[in-house]
N, C-alpha and C positions, 0 to 999 in steps of 0.2 A: 504494500500500500504506500503510495506516495503522499507524504504530508508536506505541505509547503513550509517554508521558513517562517512565514507569518503565523501559521497555525501553531508551530512550536513556541513562538514568542507568546502567543495568547494563552497557551497552556501554562507557561512559566508565570505569566501575569496572574492567572486565576489562582495558581498555587500560592503565590506570595500574598495576593489580596485576601485569601482566606485567613491569613494570620495578622494582617494589619488593617486598621480602619481609622478614619478620621472623625474628630468631634468638632464642635463649634469653636472650642478654645485651642485645639491642636488638630487642624485639618490634615488630610492626606494631600500632599503636593504631587500630582500626577503629571508625567511628562509624555508627550507624544512626539515622535520623530518622523519626519518624512524626508524625501530627497531634496525638497526645496526649502524646508525650514523646520522650526520646532515650535510647539505650543505647550503651555503648562497651565494647570488649573488647581486651585485649592478647593477641596471637596469635603463637605460635612456629610459623612456616610450615615449618621444617625437620622438626619432629616432628609437626606437625599438631595441636597442642593449644592450648587457651586457658589462659593463665597467670593472668589476672584479668579480671573482668567486673563491670559495674555497669549497672543498668537503672532507669528512672524509677520503677518500682513499689517500689523499695527506699527511696525518699526518705521521710523521716519527716514533714517539714513540708509543708503544702499550698502550692502556688505560685499558685493562682487564675489559671490560664491564662497566666502569665508563663513561657512555655517557654524563653525565652532565659536567664533567671535560673536556671531548673531545669537547663538544660544546663551552665551554669557550675559548679553544685554537683556535677553528674555528673562533670565534668572534674576537680574537686578530689578527689572520692572515688576515681576511677580512678588518679589520680596518687599518692594515699596508699597504695592497695593495691599499686601497682607498687613504690613505695619500700619497703614492708614486705617484699617479696620480693627486695629488693636489686637492683632494676632502676632505673637512673638515666636511661637514654636510650631513646627509642622512635622509630619511623618513623611519621609521621602519615598515615593512610589516610582520606581524606574520603569514600570510597565513591561517587564520581561526583557528589556534591552540590557546590554552589558554596560556596566558603570565605567564608561570611559568615552572620550570624545565629546559629542554634543550633550549627552546626558550628564556627564561629570561637569561640563561647563555651566549647565543650568543650575546644578547644585552649588557650585562655587560662586556663581553670580548671586544667588539667593542669600548665601552666607555673607557675601560682601555687603549686601543691603541691610543685614542685621537679623535675618531669620535664622533660628536655631533648629537643628535636626537632632 
């Protein structure tokens, strides 16, 4: 049986998500990665709502295919939006992706903005 790379990623994400969840004071910071950019959202799993979100389409300056630098800026922006809503801590959800490259850059950017994991 051929299982795609994305299906394997989704299986990893489900396995991790069964163990972590977000609350209104400590939301789950979920990352989605695509070939063109990165998006992140802070999710309260108890209520089932998104508290803050950022997507690569919102970025003002062009990054000229440097998606890792773009991901760092996304992390800074999601960190700022969380702090505006008085959220200091979050649980990082890498959504089944390896913790390096764009995903690590989002986490580092959020830490730079003052969010704690």
